[in-house]
N, C-alpha and C positions, 0 to 999 in steps of 0.2 A: 539398897540391893534389890528389894522387891521391884522397884520401878525399873531398874536396869534389866532384870530378868523378863519383865513384861515387854519391854521394848524389843529385846532380842527375840522373844517368841513371835511378836507381831511381824518383825522383819523376815523371819523364817517362813511364816505363813504367807506373806506377800510374794516371796521368791518362789515358793511351791506353786502358787496360783498362776504366776506368770509362765512357768515351765509347762504347766498343764494346758494353758491356752495356746502356747506355741505349738505343742504337739497336735492339738485338735485342729488347728488351722492348716498344718502341713498335711494332715490326712484327709482334708475336705475334698480335694479334687478327685480322689479315687472313689468317693462315695457314689457318684452317679453310675460309674462303670459297674461297681458291685451291685447297685440296684438293678441295672439292666440284666446282668448275669442271673441275679436271683429271679427276676421277672421271667426271663427266658426259661430258666430251669423249672419254675413253677407252672409255666404254660404247658409243659410236657407231662402227660398224666403218669408216665412211668418210664422205665428204662427203654430208650429208643432202640429199635431193632435196626440192623444194617440196611434193610430194605427201605426204611422210612427216612434214613439220613440222606441229605443231598450229596450228589456225586462230588468227589474231591476235584479241585481244579487241576487241569493238566499241568505237567511239569513244564518249566520254561524251555523254549526251543528257539533257535534263531529265526528271525522273521523271514518269511518267504517273499520273494520278489513278486509284485503284483502282476497280474496277467496283462499281456499286451493287448491293444485294441483288436488285433487280428484273432488272437486266442479267444477273446470275449465274444467276438462276432461268430466264430465257429461254434462256441458253446451255446449261443442263443438260437441256433438253427433249430427249427421244428420240422418234423416229418411232413406236416401239412403244408409246408412252404412249396412243395413240388407235387405234381399230379401222379407221378409214378411211385411205386413202393420201393423204398431204399433197400429193404431186405432182398427184393428180387435182384437188384443190381449187384448187391454184395454177393449173392449166390453165383451170379455170372462171373464176377471177377475173382471169386475165391476158387481158383482152379486147383483142386487137390490132386489131379491126375498127373500134372507135370510139376515144374519147379515153381508154380505160382503160389505155393503156400509153404514157406519155410520158416520154422520157429527159431532160427539162429541167423546171425549175420552172414551173408554170402556176397561174393563180388558180382557186380553187374557185368554181363558178358562183353560189353563194349568199353565201358569206362573203367571198370575195376573198382568203382566206388561201392561202399557197403549198402546192401539192401536187406530187408527182413519182411516176414509176413508175405503179403501179396505184392511184393515189389516196393515196399515203402522205403524211400531214401532216408538214410540216417544222418547224413552230414551236409545237407544242402544249406547254404546261407540264405537269409532273406533277400529277395530280389525286388528291384524297382521295376514295376510294370505299369507305366502310365496309360491312362485311358485316352486314346487318340480319336475316338469317335465322339464328336461334339453332341450327337443326338442320343447318346447312351449315358444315362446318369449313374449307372452302376460301376463302381471301381473294381479293379482286379485285386485279388487277395493272394499274395505270394509270401507267406511267412517262412521262417526257417524250419528245418527239420526239428529243432529243439522246441519251437513253439507248437508245432503240430503234435509232437510227443506229449507236451504238457496239456494241450487241448484234449488229448485222448485219456487224460487222467493218470498218466504214468510219471514216475519220479525221475528227475534229471540225473540222479546218481546212477540209476540203472543204465541210462543211455550212455553215460561216460564209461561205465564198466564194459558195456558191450563194444563200444568203439575201441577201447584200449585192447581188449582181447582180439578184436578183428585185426588191428594193426600188427599185433604180434604174429598172428597166423598168416597174414598176407606177406609179412617179411620172411617168414620161414618157408612158405609154399609159393609156388608160382600161381598165377591166376588160373591157368588151366588145371593144375593139380588141385587147387582150392575148390574149383567148381566140380571136379570129380568126387570130392568128399562131401558134397552137399547132403547126400542121404545119410551120412554117418555123423553129422554135426550134433552136438549136445544141445537140446532146446534151451534158449535163453529167455523166451517169453512163452506165455500160455496161449491157447486158442482164443480165449476171451481178449487177451491183450492184442493179438493180431487182428481180431474183429474190430476192436475199438480204433486201431490205427487205420484200418481200411475204411471204416465209416467216416472218420475225420477227413481222410483224403478225398472221399466222394463228396462230402459237404463242401470242401474247398473247390472241387471241380464244378459243383452246382453254382457257386458264386461267380466263378470265372466264366461259366457258360452264359450266365446273364450278362456279364460284361462284354462277351463276344456277340451275343444275339440280342438285339433291341426288343424283340417281341417274344422273348423266351416264355413269359407267363401265359401267352396266348397259344403256345404250341400244345399239341396233344401229349398224352402221357408217354407214348412211345417215342415221340420226337424229342421231348425233354430228356428222356433217358439216352437217346442217341447223342445229343449234344453233350451231355455230361460224360458219356464214355469217350467221345472224341477228345475232350479236354483232359480227362484222366489219363488217356494213353499218350497224347502228344504234348501236353503242357503248353509252354510258351511257343512251341513250334507250330501250333495251329495258326498263329499270326501269319505264317507264310502262305496259307491257303487263301490268298486274297480273292480269287474268283468265287470260291465257295462262300466266303463271308460276305462278299458284295451281293451275291444272289440271295442268301438267306436274310439279309437285311433290306433288300430292295422292296419286299412286300410291306415292311413296316414303314419305309420311306414313302411309298405310294399312299398308304393309308393316312399318313400325317401331313401330306402335301395338299395344296389347293387343287380342286378339280379343274381340268381344262389345260393344265400346264403340259409342255412337251414331254417332260420326264415321266409324268404319270401315264400319258398316252403310250409312250414307248414301252413302259413296263406292262401295261394292260394288253398291248398288242402282242408282246412276246410271251405272255402267260395267259392264254385264252381261258384256261380252266385251272382249277386248283391242282388237279392231277398232273397237268402238263408242267406247271410251275415247279412242283416238287420233283418231277422227273428230271428237270434240268439241274436242280440242286444235287440230286443223287449222281447224275453223270459227271458233275464237276469233281466229285470225290472219286468216282470210279476210274478216272484218267490219272489219278495221282500215283506216285511211287509207293506211298503207304499202302494203298489198296492192293497193289500187285505183290508187295513183299509179305503182307499179312492178310492174305486173301480170305481165309476162313473167318477171321475176326472182322474184317471189313465188310464181308457179305452180310453178317448179322447186324452190324451197326447201320450200314447204308439202307438196308431194308426197313429199319425202324423209322426212317424219315418219310416213308410212304404214309399219307394220311389215312389210308384204308388198311394199315398194317394189323390193327387189332381184329379185323374181320377174318383174316386168313394169314397168319404170320408165315406159314410154310410156303404159301404161294408167293408172298412178297420176297422171301429169300431165294426161292427158285428162279424168280425173274431176274434178280441181280446176279445170281450165280451163273446163269446161262450167258450173261453178257460179259461179266468180269473174267478175264483170262487168268488162269492159275499162274502164280509166280514161278513155278518150276519150269514152265515152258519158256519164259523169258530168260531164266538163268541158263537153261540148256542152249538156247539160241545164242545167248551172249558168250557162253563157254565155247561152243563150236565155232562161232565167228572169230573169237579171240584165238582159238587153236589154228583156224585156217590162216588168220593174219600172221600168227607166229611162224607157221610152216612156210608161208609165202616169203616172209622176211628172211627166214633161214635159207630158202632156196636161192633168193636173189643174192644173199651174202656169199653163199657157196660159189655161185656162178661168177660173181665179181672177184672172188679169191682165185678161182681157176684162171680167169682172164688175166689177172695181174701176174700170176705165176708164169703163164705162157708168154706174156710180154717180156718179163725179166729173162726168160730162157732165150728168147730170140735176140734180145740185146746182148746177152753174154756170147751167144754164138757169133 
């Protein structure tokens, strides 16, 4: 019996040892983590204050779409890339006296499409504008309104909300009534937002001015500002000013061509001096319909093309203003001519009607 009891005790002792070993092996993987926690806790001298604790990670949010190449190009622009001060041009285009600065979406007077700020278009799609000048390595930048909005640092949700409200208002009001309510519209963006949109639009105009003008970087500060304003105001329509573009690029072509060629001789003969050359460039714009319709704006821009503009800006503008006829004169002449033509047509019609009536009366008799 004693031997049986001893055997039973040995068996119980062996079973207890096996269970203890299994428990210790199962708890082994957590020991390093506990050691790390203890080491981290021991490294902090006391209770950590909230200021010493690292910032909590941001909450999970849906991934934003990466910026397009055009948006990244606009963001990479530096003010030192041009000779003029961007703030000066922004002040010129930020016309607070008229409808040039509206903090809510309003309709374009011609197309009825939504504008905001200093005339920033809200719903333009991206456009394909190929570079047709083989001698100009700079491409055109024509992103969509949404891309420009993103480059200005504004959220896409705000743009969609503004467009949705604009569509509702435009459907409820006529375009003429909508424009009469511009002064009473509730602001949808801030002054800073409108300034950012204006700056991005100017930066886009700078890139496209380089694409239009081969020697843009060699122009004076005022000439670069003039080219940028032309692109800002006309957009892709500047492509139609072929004579102006040919003239402004002819000097670059002459500099890059071989001396003694007939083309260079013709250019040098037609532009004896720098002043005469730029005067011909200015005249090519002065004869355009744009200059006649927007005379005040055109006088300021065309005068900036004068290489001596910085010496006396007022004299340069007076010289252009004395030559460029006001648009009002052309409109009145066109109106009076149209009136005379309409009166003449009415007179001839009345006479023809009387002759026809007289003929019918004679036939009846």
